[in-house]
Backbone bond lengths (Angstrom), bond angles and torsions (degrees), N, CA, C in turn:
res aa  C-N    CA-C-N  psi(-1)  N-CA   C-N-CA  omega(-1)  CA-C   N-CA-C  phi
1 M - - - 1.457 - - 1.530 109.31 -
2 P 1.335 118.04 125.30 1.466 120.76 -178.76 1.528 111.54 -60.43
3 I 1.323 115.83 143.69 1.452 121.56 179.24 1.529 109.46 -86.71
4 T 1.322 116.42 123.61 1.461 120.82 178.25 1.525 109.52 -72.64
5 R 1.313 116.37 135.29 1.470 121.38 179.87 1.530 110.10 -98.77
6 C 1.312 115.56 162.77 1.463 120.45 175.52 1.529 109.30 -60.93
7 T 1.317 116.19 148.41 1.462 121.73 179.59 1.517 109.01 -103.33
8 L 1.317 116.52 125.12 1.461 121.64 -175.94 1.525 111.73 -56.65
9 A 1.326 117.44 -46.47 1.474 120.80 -177.67 1.526 111.11 -62.91
10 T 1.327 117.15 -38.51 1.466 120.65 -179.61 1.526 110.95 -65.82
11 V 1.322 116.30 -46.19 1.469 119.97 179.60 1.524 109.70 -65.25
12 R 1.337 117.13 -39.88 1.461 120.19 177.04 1.518 111.08 -60.70
13 G 1.344 116.10 -42.51 1.462 120.01 178.73 1.515 112.18 -62.62
14 R 1.326 116.79 -42.24 1.474 120.21 178.27 1.525 110.85 -66.52
15 L 1.330 116.25 -35.80 1.461 120.77 178.18 1.532 110.32 -66.58
16 I 1.318 116.87 -42.39 1.469 121.81 177.70 1.529 110.26 -60.59
17 A 1.333 115.20 -42.79 1.468 119.26 179.72 1.526 111.34 -66.61
18 A 1.326 117.40 -38.82 1.468 121.35 -176.35 1.523 112.46 -65.63
19 V 1.339 117.16 -31.08 1.467 120.19 -178.87 1.532 111.57 -103.78
20 N 1.352 115.35 13.28 1.477 120.73 177.57 1.527 112.11 55.79
21 A 1.319 116.24 44.27 1.457 120.77 179.78 1.523 112.54 -94.03
22 A 1.333 116.64 11.64 1.463 122.54 176.82 1.528 107.98 -138.37
23 P 1.329 117.82 159.90 1.467 119.66 179.38 1.522 111.51 -56.44
24 A 1.322 116.53 145.43 1.461 121.54 -179.43 1.521 111.08 -56.34
25 A 1.350 115.14 144.38 1.463 123.04 176.02 1.527 113.19 65.63
26 T 1.333 117.17 22.15 1.466 120.65 175.42 1.516 109.30 -123.79
27 W 1.337 115.31 155.75 1.464 121.30 175.63 1.515 107.51 -110.25
28 A 1.333 116.42 122.33 1.459 120.65 -179.85 1.518 109.19 -135.16
29 T 1.305 115.87 138.19 1.463 120.05 177.30 1.522 111.50 -107.19
30 T 1.341 116.37 2.80 1.467 121.37 174.10 1.523 108.34 -132.95
31 I 1.319 115.34 153.73 1.458 121.34 -178.06 1.519 109.99 -99.74
32 S 1.325 115.51 135.12 1.454 121.49 171.99 1.531 108.13 -99.74
33 S 1.322 117.30 135.91 1.465 120.46 -179.19 1.525 111.95 -63.38
34 T 1.308 116.79 -21.89 1.466 119.05 177.83 1.521 111.53 -75.01
35 N 1.325 117.06 -22.12 1.466 121.27 178.19 1.528 112.04 -91.82
36 D 1.339 116.81 -36.56 1.462 120.98 179.33 1.519 107.73 -152.09
37 N 1.317 115.61 103.38 1.470 118.89 -177.81 1.525 112.40 -90.40
38 R 1.324 116.63 11.98 1.464 120.60 179.03 1.520 112.04 -99.20
39 R 1.304 117.61 -14.12 1.462 122.02 -175.36 1.517 110.14 -133.18
40 N 1.338 115.81 165.24 1.465 120.74 173.43 1.524 108.80 -147.47
41 D 1.317 116.27 165.87 1.470 121.23 -175.00 1.525 112.52 -60.67
42 T 1.342 116.62 -41.69 1.465 119.56 -178.77 1.519 111.03 -62.27
43 E 1.321 116.92 -42.36 1.462 120.92 177.89 1.524 110.91 -59.71
44 L 1.326 116.97 -47.20 1.463 120.36 -179.38 1.523 111.42 -65.12
45 D 1.328 116.55 -40.62 1.475 119.24 178.19 1.525 111.05 -61.03
46 N 1.335 116.79 -42.36 1.468 119.86 179.80 1.524 111.02 -64.88
47 I 1.316 116.84 -38.10 1.462 120.72 177.60 1.526 110.25 -64.74
48 I 1.324 116.49 -48.37 1.468 121.04 -177.85 1.523 110.55 -61.86
49 L 1.331 117.09 -45.28 1.463 120.35 -177.54 1.532 111.48 -68.74
50 A 1.331 116.80 -31.39 1.467 119.14 176.35 1.530 110.58 -68.20
51 E 1.322 117.09 -41.45 1.464 120.46 178.69 1.530 110.78 -71.08
52 D 1.327 116.35 -35.05 1.464 120.79 174.96 1.531 109.45 -60.04
53 A 1.332 116.61 -41.07 1.468 120.89 178.53 1.523 111.00 -64.14
54 R 1.334 117.55 -38.13 1.467 120.92 177.51 1.526 110.79 -61.03
55 I 1.323 116.01 -45.74 1.463 120.55 -178.91 1.533 110.40 -65.33
56 C 1.332 116.30 -48.33 1.464 120.12 -177.47 1.525 111.53 -63.89
57 S 1.330 117.51 -38.84 1.454 120.85 178.90 1.518 110.73 -65.22
58 A 1.341 116.39 -39.23 1.467 120.25 178.56 1.526 110.85 -64.84
59 I 1.322 116.87 -41.75 1.472 120.84 177.69 1.524 109.74 -63.62
60 A 1.337 115.75 -44.90 1.465 120.39 -177.69 1.525 111.89 -61.80
61 K 1.334 117.56 -29.98 1.465 121.36 -179.73 1.525 112.56 -79.01
62 K 1.320 117.15 -18.73 1.466 120.96 -167.62 1.525 111.59 -93.83
63 R 1.327 116.68 101.21 1.460 121.06 177.73 1.521 109.65 -60.62
64 G 1.332 115.77 135.99 1.449 120.84 178.00 1.506 114.29 87.52
65 H 1.324 118.57 -8.94 1.468 119.72 178.30 1.532 109.10 -66.68
66 G 1.323 115.46 139.77 1.460 120.07 -175.02 1.517 114.78 -62.40
67 Y 1.333 117.17 -22.81 1.467 120.32 -179.30 1.539 112.33 -104.22
68 R 1.335 117.55 3.64 1.461 118.14 -178.65 1.529 111.86 -62.10
69 S 1.317 115.98 -28.85 1.472 119.83 -178.48 1.531 112.11 -59.83
70 L 1.341 117.36 -22.08 1.467 120.27 178.29 1.522 111.91 -63.97
71 F 1.327 116.93 -20.97 1.456 120.79 -173.69 1.535 112.80 -119.36
72 L 1.326 116.57 8.44 1.460 120.74 -177.96 1.528 111.99 -91.82
73 A 1.323 115.31 146.12 1.465 121.20 174.24 1.524 108.12 -153.27
74 L 1.315 115.68 153.83 1.463 121.19 -179.76 1.531 109.60 -81.09
75 S 1.314 116.15 131.59 1.464 120.67 -179.51 1.523 111.26 -74.84
76 A 1.306 114.93 172.66 1.462 120.84 169.52 1.534 107.98 -74.54
77 S 1.314 116.90 174.96 1.462 121.14 179.91 1.531 111.40 -59.84
78 I 1.320 114.96 142.01 1.467 121.76 179.55 1.522 107.68 -118.35
79 T 1.308 117.16 120.29 1.458 119.81 179.61 1.524 110.15 -74.37
80 H 1.318 115.39 153.26 1.469 121.60 179.82 1.526 110.44 -56.00
81 G 1.336 116.42 129.65 1.451 121.27 178.32 1.510 114.63 86.57
82 S 1.345 116.81 -3.32 1.463 119.95 179.88 1.527 110.86 -88.10
83 E 1.330 115.15 165.57 1.457 120.72 178.28 1.522 110.40 -84.82
84 L 1.320 115.57 150.24 1.454 119.96 174.31 1.528 109.75 -64.11
85 P 1.320 117.83 152.50 1.463 119.68 174.36 1.527 110.07 -61.40
86 D 1.329 116.32 157.90 1.453 120.52 177.60 1.525 109.96 -56.12
87 S 1.312 116.49 136.55 1.462 120.33 -179.04 1.516 109.55 -162.34
88 L 1.316 115.84 172.89 1.459 122.67 176.74 1.522 108.69 -96.30
89 G 1.325 116.69 119.10 1.454 120.18 178.96 1.516 112.87 74.56
90 T 1.317 114.56 -173.71 1.460 120.92 178.61 1.529 109.86 -79.63
91 P 1.326 118.10 159.41 1.468 119.17 178.97 1.526 111.31 -64.23
92 E 1.306 116.11 151.00 1.468 120.26 176.41 1.525 109.03 -68.44
93 Y 1.328 116.14 -41.55 1.461 120.82 173.03 1.523 110.03 -164.90
94 I 1.323 114.64 164.93 1.467 122.51 178.19 1.526 108.27 -107.85
95 L 1.321 116.78 134.35 1.463 122.74 176.94 1.517 109.42 -113.35
96 I 1.324 115.86 136.92 1.462 120.14 -176.62 1.532 110.75 -128.26
97 K 1.334 115.07 133.92 1.462 120.69 170.97 1.516 106.52 -88.76
98 H 1.332 116.80 114.36 1.462 120.61 -171.26 1.524 113.53 -65.86
99 A 1.302 117.58 -51.09 1.472 120.98 -174.68 1.519 110.54 -117.72
100 T 1.303 115.95 153.07 1.461 121.38 -177.98 1.529 111.64 -55.12
101 G 1.322 116.69 -38.23 1.462 119.99 -177.09 1.515 114.35 -83.55
102 D 1.329 118.72 -3.43 1.466 121.16 -179.07 1.529 111.48 -73.00
103 T 1.312 115.52 155.26 1.464 120.96 171.52 1.529 110.69 -111.39
104 E 1.315 116.13 -15.44 1.466 121.25 -176.22 1.530 111.52 -94.14
105 Y 1.325 115.54 139.08 1.463 122.05 172.35 1.530 107.89 -104.87
106 R 1.327 116.23 128.79 1.465 120.43 -177.66 1.528 110.80 -113.88
107 P 1.342 116.90 154.70 1.465 119.17 178.58 1.525 111.02 -54.57
108 G 1.326 115.65 132.43 1.446 120.40 -179.66 1.516 112.67 -67.54
109 L 1.324 116.00 152.34 1.460 122.24 -179.21 1.523 109.21 -98.58
110 H 1.325 115.89 125.68 1.468 120.28 179.72 1.515 109.90 -114.66
111 D 1.323 115.82 128.48 1.456 122.58 177.03 1.528 106.63 -125.57
112 P 1.342 118.51 115.75 1.471 120.19 -176.42 1.523 113.69 -59.88
113 S 1.325 117.69 -20.74 1.464 119.56 179.85 1.526 112.30 -85.45
114 L 1.338 115.88 -6.09 1.462 120.53 -176.25 1.525 110.10 -84.54
115 S 1.324 116.76 128.65 1.468 121.31 -179.92 1.523 110.34 -102.04
116 V 1.324 114.61 168.02 1.470 119.37 174.64 1.525 109.75 -62.23
117 G 1.337 116.13 -35.14 1.470 119.71 176.81 1.515 111.71 -60.57
118 D 1.341 117.23 -40.04 1.466 120.96 177.55 1.524 110.21 -62.08
119 I 1.323 115.07 -46.28 1.472 120.02 -179.76 1.526 110.14 -58.22
120 N 1.317 116.11 -49.20 1.463 119.63 -178.05 1.532 111.76 -65.44
121 R 1.327 116.66 -35.38 1.471 120.36 178.25 1.525 110.09 -66.61
122 W 1.328 116.76 -41.19 1.467 119.86 178.28 1.519 111.11 -66.10
123 R 1.319 115.83 -37.74 1.469 118.70 179.34 1.531 110.77 -66.00
124 A 1.317 115.62 -40.16 1.474 118.86 179.42 1.532 110.89 -70.11
125 N 1.339 116.57 -42.32 1.466 122.68 177.30 1.532 111.72 45.50
126 V 1.313 114.07 53.56 1.474 119.83 -176.42 1.535 110.73 -57.58
127 D 1.327 114.35 132.84 1.470 122.13 -179.86 1.529 112.38 57.13
128 S 1.337 115.51 26.25 1.482 120.77 179.19 1.524 111.76 53.51
129 R 1.319 114.87 37.63 1.471 120.74 -176.91 1.520 112.04 -56.70
130 Y 1.335 116.57 -34.06 1.470 120.04 -176.89 1.530 112.68 -104.37
131 G 1.290 116.86 17.76 1.457 119.85 -179.74 1.517 111.15 91.20
132 A 1.338 115.74 -138.53 1.466 120.42 -177.04 1.523 111.34 -63.47
133 A 1.327 115.39 153.50 1.465 121.52 179.90 1.524 110.85 -58.03
134 H 1.331 115.34 156.38 1.473 120.87 -174.84 1.525 112.84 -62.03
135 D 1.322 118.08 -22.50 1.466 121.06 -179.59 1.528 112.39 -111.65
136 A 1.329 115.77 20.09 1.470 120.20 178.18 1.524 109.75 -93.52
137 T 1.315 115.75 152.48 1.461 120.78 178.54 1.529 110.51 -58.63
138 G 1.324 116.30 129.59 1.453 121.26 177.44 1.514 114.78 80.75
139 S 1.325 118.37 5.23 1.463 120.62 -179.02 1.530 110.95 -66.41
140 V 1.326 116.78 137.71 1.468 121.33 178.01 1.526 110.73 -79.36
141 L 1.327 116.83 -7.36 1.464 120.61 -178.20 1.523 112.64 -88.81
142 S 1.317 117.17 -20.07 1.463 121.65 -170.39 1.528 113.12 -70.73
143 G 1.333 114.09 148.24 1.460 120.56 167.70 1.508 116.30 96.49
144 Y 1.323 119.03 2.74 1.466 121.50 179.82 1.536 110.01 -94.36
145 F 1.341 114.86 149.62 1.466 117.16 177.95 1.522 110.61 -144.31
146 R 1.305 113.96 159.85 1.466 122.07 172.59 1.524 106.95 -140.18
147 L 1.319 115.98 130.23 1.454 121.89 -178.54 1.527 107.90 -113.09
148 I 1.327 116.26 117.29 1.453 122.33 177.57 1.519 107.26 -110.84
149 S 1.328 115.47 111.99 1.457 120.56 -170.61 1.535 106.91 56.68
150 R 1.327 119.10 -110.13 1.470 120.80 177.90 1.531 111.13 -118.30
151 Q 1.327 116.35 15.10 1.464 120.65 179.98 1.523 109.50 -96.99
152 L 1.324 116.29 125.45 1.458 122.06 -172.77 1.532 111.64 -103.78
153 F 1.322 115.22 127.12 1.459 123.17 174.99 1.527 107.55 -120.07
154 Y 1.322 117.40 135.95 1.474 118.74 -176.38 1.520 111.48 -156.88
155 T 1.328 114.28 164.06 1.460 120.91 169.91 1.518 107.67 -108.38
156 G 1.316 115.58 144.64 1.456 120.32 -175.73 1.514 109.71 125.99
157 S 1.332 115.22 -179.75 1.453 120.35 -173.81 1.524 114.13 -82.88
158 D 1.318 116.59 -34.46 1.473 119.84 -175.61 1.522 108.63 -160.74
159 A 1.325 116.32 162.16 1.458 120.50 178.83 1.525 110.65 -144.52
160 K 1.311 114.97 150.55 1.456 122.80 173.81 1.529 107.80 -137.17
161 A 1.312 116.23 161.82 1.465 120.33 179.94 1.520 110.07 -127.80
162 Q 1.322 115.21 141.16 1.458 120.79 173.23 1.523 105.98 -87.48
163 I 1.343 116.41 107.53 1.463 120.74 -172.78 1.535 110.78 -122.81
164 A 1.325 114.64 160.20 1.466 120.86 -176.42 1.524 110.40 -110.30
165 N 1.316 115.23 139.46 1.467 121.76 174.31 1.515 109.23 -144.77
166 F 1.301 115.96 160.22 1.468 121.27 178.67 1.517 108.53 -138.21
167 T 1.329 116.22 133.48 1.458 122.19 175.95 1.521 108.51 -122.34
168 R 1.296 116.13 120.67 1.471 120.50 -179.22 1.524 110.47 -70.82
169 T 1.323 116.15 137.97 1.458 122.47 178.21 1.536 108.31 -128.97
170 G 1.313 116.35 -165.92 1.458 120.89 178.55 1.518 112.88 -89.08
171 A 1.330 117.36 10.39 1.470 121.37 179.23 1.524 109.01 -129.04
172 C 1.319 115.69 152.77 1.464 120.11 176.18 1.532 109.15 -69.22
173 Q 1.324 116.48 144.70 1.459 120.94 178.56 1.522 113.12 -122.70
174 A 1.329 117.34 -5.28 1.465 119.93 176.90 1.519 109.42 -69.37
175 P 1.332 118.54 143.23 1.466 121.12 178.28 1.537 110.73 -57.68
176 E 1.317 115.30 145.06 1.462 120.96 -177.19 1.532 112.00 -59.04
177 T 1.317 117.21 -28.26 1.465 120.38 179.74 1.531 111.80 -64.56
178 L 1.325 117.71 -15.72 1.464 121.85 179.71 1.525 112.07 -103.40
179 E 1.322 116.40 20.18 1.469 120.31 -177.86 1.525 112.14 -60.18
180 A 1.339 117.26 -39.73 1.466 119.99 -179.06 1.528 110.66 -62.84
181 M 1.339 117.25 -39.31 1.463 119.98 177.00 1.522 110.42 -64.30
182 L 1.331 116.11 -44.93 1.459 120.38 179.85 1.524 110.89 -60.76
183 L 1.329 117.41 -42.22 1.467 121.28 178.57 1.521 110.87 -62.18
184 G 1.332 116.54 -48.76 1.459 120.44 -177.71 1.521 113.12 -62.19
185 L 1.341 116.86 -44.15 1.463 119.96 178.40 1.529 110.98 -65.03
186 S 1.332 116.43 -39.60 1.467 120.67 178.64 1.521 110.66 -65.79
187 L 1.312 115.84 -40.08 1.461 120.61 179.44 1.525 110.38 -62.09
188 G 1.332 116.61 -41.25 1.456 120.35 178.99 1.521 112.53 -61.57
189 S 1.340 117.03 -30.01 1.465 121.01 179.82 1.524 112.53 -89.61
190 A 1.328 117.41 -13.32 1.466 120.93 -175.04 1.526 113.12 -99.91
191 L 1.341 117.01 -7.17 1.463 119.55 -176.06 1.525 111.57 -65.57
192 K 1.328 115.24 142.53 1.456 121.72 178.08 1.520 108.87 -134.15
193 E 1.323 115.71 166.85 1.460 120.43 179.97 1.527 110.08 -56.27
194 G 1.295 115.07 130.52 1.463 119.84 -179.64 1.512 113.20 106.25
195 D 1.338 117.62 -20.34 1.462 119.91 176.02 1.528 108.84 -72.25
196 S 1.309 116.33 139.63 1.463 119.66 -178.14 1.518 109.60 -150.11
197 G 1.320 114.49 170.51 1.462 120.19 177.86 1.504 111.16 126.56
198 P 1.313 118.97 121.68 1.471 120.91 -179.55 1.520 113.19 -60.94
199 F 1.325 117.18 -27.79 1.466 119.52 -179.36 1.524 110.26 -65.73
200 I 1.346 116.70 -30.52 1.458 120.05 178.13 1.527 109.95 -63.45
201 N 1.333 115.63 -45.84 1.459 119.59 178.26 1.518 111.63 -60.47
202 T 1.337 116.54 -37.79 1.464 120.76 179.57 1.521 111.06 -65.50
203 L 1.329 116.76 -46.07 1.466 121.19 178.96 1.523 111.23 -59.22
204 V 1.336 115.20 -46.13 1.460 119.83 -178.17 1.524 110.86 -66.59
205 A 1.331 116.50 -45.33 1.470 120.49 -178.59 1.522 111.45 -63.14
206 D 1.333 117.14 -43.44 1.463 120.27 179.57 1.524 111.03 -61.97
207 A 1.339 116.26 -42.54 1.463 120.52 -179.19 1.522 110.79 -65.32
208 R 1.321 116.76 -41.77 1.466 119.85 -179.41 1.523 111.45 -67.88
209 D 1.326 116.97 -35.39 1.473 119.82 175.77 1.524 110.73 -64.51
210 E 1.332 115.10 -43.91 1.469 119.79 179.83 1.528 110.66 -64.48
211 Y 1.336 115.85 -39.69 1.464 119.99 179.09 1.524 110.81 -66.63
212 A 1.335 116.92 -40.23 1.464 120.78 178.41 1.523 110.84 -60.43
213 D 1.335 116.62 -38.49 1.458 120.38 177.62 1.526 110.92 -67.39
214 L 1.327 116.04 -36.02 1.464 120.89 178.88 1.523 111.24 -64.82
215 L 1.321 116.69 -30.31 1.463 121.06 -177.55 1.524 113.29 -73.11
216 K 1.329 118.20 -15.60 1.460 120.99 -178.32 1.525 109.13 -71.13
217 V 1.311 115.87 122.44 1.470 121.35 -176.17 1.515 109.66 -124.06
218 E 1.330 116.03 129.25 1.462 121.28 175.33 1.526 108.88 -82.76
219 P 1.328 118.43 139.21 1.470 120.06 179.22 1.527 111.28 -65.58
220 A 1.311 114.97 146.64 1.463 120.40 175.13 1.523 109.03 -70.06
221 P 1.327 118.56 154.10 1.467 120.95 -178.35 1.520 113.58 -60.43
222 W 1.329 117.00 -23.84 1.466 118.82 -177.57 1.536 112.14 -95.03
223 E 1.345 117.87 3.15 1.454 120.35 178.12 1.523 109.12 -83.34
224 Q 1.295 115.67 99.20 1.439 121.68 -177.48 1.522 110.23 -151.78
225 A 1.279 116.06 168.91 1.462 120.03 -177.89 1.518 110.99 -67.44
226 A 1.304 114.89 158.39 1.477 119.70 179.30 1.520 110.68 -67.30
């Protein structure tokens, strides 16, 4: 089932209402200069979309988050020893094509005791010490990886990474369930001299607390020292 995203006009309307930029007891999604000559629709849209980008980027960085899949895509092939493509956060997982003749990419195998030296030794397989080559069909060496910072080392024929990215557009991309956070963060950036009301502080504080919790990221199992 597709995930519904926040609607820019709806958030703008709630923002207008929160700062009393429209006549009392009315719902407006655009600002009239006669009601509030300190703000305009373009300004509010830019604020909302900037805060939407903050939320989406935080989700995209957070491995295991239920909405991270909205921003994930499979990378192009990554050669052994190369860096991962630019992305937000660590990869969700590494996929490896075991043998040159394979068409399938399988989840990479991570062993915390495995070093880059082990990987390189298996790839070299001097004098066929470990049997078939690391990229041969049926090889027991294939499919292992080690990630040092963003540099990928692996055994097998090829590798790809499931990575997250976010591109800002003219529409909100945060899930609709996070609309209250988006409103609160936008409100905090839209306040101007003369705005008042304890409820405003509550909305902003709640949103910032929720956003701070979203920023907490657990390390991936392969994030370790060289």
